[in-house]
C-alpha beads as a LAMMPS data file, in Angstrom:
LAMMPS data file: protein, C-alpha beads

81 atoms
80 bonds

1 atom types
1 bond types

-500.0 500.0 xlo xhi
-500.0 500.0 ylo yhi
-500.0 500.0 zlo zhi

Masses

1 110.0

Atoms # bond

1 1 1 -314.674 -457.225 -2.218
2 1 1 -317.506 -457.922 0.130
3 1 1 -317.096 -460.096 3.246
4 1 1 -318.465 -463.586 3.427
5 1 1 -319.279 -463.227 7.052
6 1 1 -320.120 -460.254 9.231
7 1 1 -316.988 -458.855 11.023
8 1 1 -316.560 -458.761 14.866
9 1 1 -315.491 -455.293 15.793
10 1 1 -313.325 -457.151 18.578
11 1 1 -311.662 -459.413 16.246
12 1 1 -310.933 -456.633 13.634
13 1 1 -309.308 -454.535 16.236
14 1 1 -307.241 -457.347 17.645
15 1 1 -306.257 -458.243 13.960
16 1 1 -305.236 -454.683 13.078
17 1 1 -303.219 -454.094 16.352
18 1 1 -301.355 -457.373 15.471
19 1 1 -300.653 -456.150 12.026
20 1 1 -299.637 -452.606 12.942
21 1 1 -297.530 -453.990 15.745
22 1 1 -295.427 -456.498 13.150
23 1 1 -295.281 -453.518 10.564
24 1 1 -294.056 -450.677 13.382
25 1 1 -291.532 -453.115 14.938
26 1 1 -288.826 -452.645 12.458
27 1 1 -285.814 -450.496 12.376
28 1 1 -283.184 -449.509 9.808
29 1 1 -280.463 -452.005 8.303
30 1 1 -278.257 -451.187 11.351
31 1 1 -280.725 -451.878 13.752
32 1 1 -281.579 -448.326 14.898
33 1 1 -284.869 -446.876 14.583
34 1 1 -285.239 -443.857 12.324
35 1 1 -288.008 -442.305 14.384
36 1 1 -290.975 -443.304 16.718
37 1 1 -293.016 -445.967 14.557
38 1 1 -294.793 -447.469 17.823
39 1 1 -298.364 -448.568 17.614
40 1 1 -299.214 -445.953 20.352
41 1 1 -297.675 -443.334 18.223
42 1 1 -299.701 -444.502 15.121
43 1 1 -303.020 -444.346 17.076
44 1 1 -302.089 -440.950 18.387
45 1 1 -301.356 -439.658 14.988
46 1 1 -304.716 -440.992 13.464
47 1 1 -306.725 -439.512 16.501
48 1 1 -305.139 -436.067 15.911
49 1 1 -305.722 -436.260 12.068
50 1 1 -309.754 -437.309 12.879
51 1 1 -310.006 -434.455 15.421
52 1 1 -308.404 -432.026 12.750
53 1 1 -310.972 -433.150 10.127
54 1 1 -308.794 -435.207 7.877
55 1 1 -310.079 -437.766 5.331
56 1 1 -309.732 -441.352 5.661
57 1 1 -307.680 -441.384 2.448
58 1 1 -305.393 -438.643 4.107
59 1 1 -305.124 -440.735 7.239
60 1 1 -304.323 -443.858 5.073
61 1 1 -301.662 -442.218 3.235
62 1 1 -300.124 -440.911 6.377
63 1 1 -299.967 -444.542 7.728
64 1 1 -298.397 -445.978 4.725
65 1 1 -295.963 -443.083 4.318
66 1 1 -294.899 -442.530 8.140
67 1 1 -295.438 -446.448 9.397
68 1 1 -295.300 -448.615 6.429
69 1 1 -298.884 -449.900 7.237
70 1 1 -301.426 -450.105 4.261
71 1 1 -304.980 -449.902 5.923
72 1 1 -308.297 -449.632 4.344
73 1 1 -311.142 -447.243 5.648
74 1 1 -312.715 -449.817 7.751
75 1 1 -309.488 -450.747 9.540
76 1 1 -308.713 -446.934 10.099
77 1 1 -312.158 -446.532 11.734
78 1 1 -311.677 -449.388 14.098
79 1 1 -308.379 -447.755 15.386
80 1 1 -309.558 -444.390 16.067
81 1 1 -312.605 -445.477 18.065

Bonds

1 1 1 2
2 1 2 3
3 1 3 4
4 1 4 5
5 1 5 6
6 1 6 7
7 1 7 8
8 1 8 9
9 1 9 10
10 1 10 11
11 1 11 12
12 1 12 13
13 1 13 14
14 1 14 15
15 1 15 16
16 1 16 17
17 1 17 18
18 1 18 19
19 1 19 20
20 1 20 21
21 1 21 22
22 1 22 23
23 1 23 24
24 1 24 25
25 1 25 26
26 1 26 27
27 1 27 28
28 1 28 29
29 1 29 30
30 1 30 31
31 1 31 32
32 1 32 33
33 1 33 34
34 1 34 35
35 1 35 36
36 1 36 37
37 1 37 38
38 1 38 39
39 1 39 40
40 1 40 41
41 1 41 42
42 1 42 43
43 1 43 44
44 1 44 45
45 1 45 46
46 1 46 47
47 1 47 48
48 1 48 49
49 1 49 50
50 1 50 51
51 1 51 52
52 1 52 53
53 1 53 54
54 1 54 55
55 1 55 56
56 1 56 57
57 1 57 58
58 1 58 59
59 1 59 60
60 1 60 61
61 1 61 62
62 1 62 63
63 1 63 64
64 1 64 65
65 1 65 66
66 1 66 67
67 1 67 68
68 1 68 69
69 1 69 70
70 1 70 71
71 1 71 72
72 1 72 73
73 1 73 74
74 1 74 75
75 1 75 76
76 1 76 77
77 1 77 78
78 1 78 79
79 1 79 80
80 1 80 81
């Protein structure tokens, strides 16, 4: 679905960081994290995948599987810059 207005990169990045922080902030039902789901870890994983030549689809699937965040290609691009 095309956007009605142009998207400011700074606004997009800020919005994505907030979304990722909300998504990654949870733990299991006992209040203990089952692994490192921090924003810093998610960004590091994305940068490593980009350096390894992974596709945007693979990166998106990894974020959803490992961090519970469903991101589109443009959102992933904004995070790895």
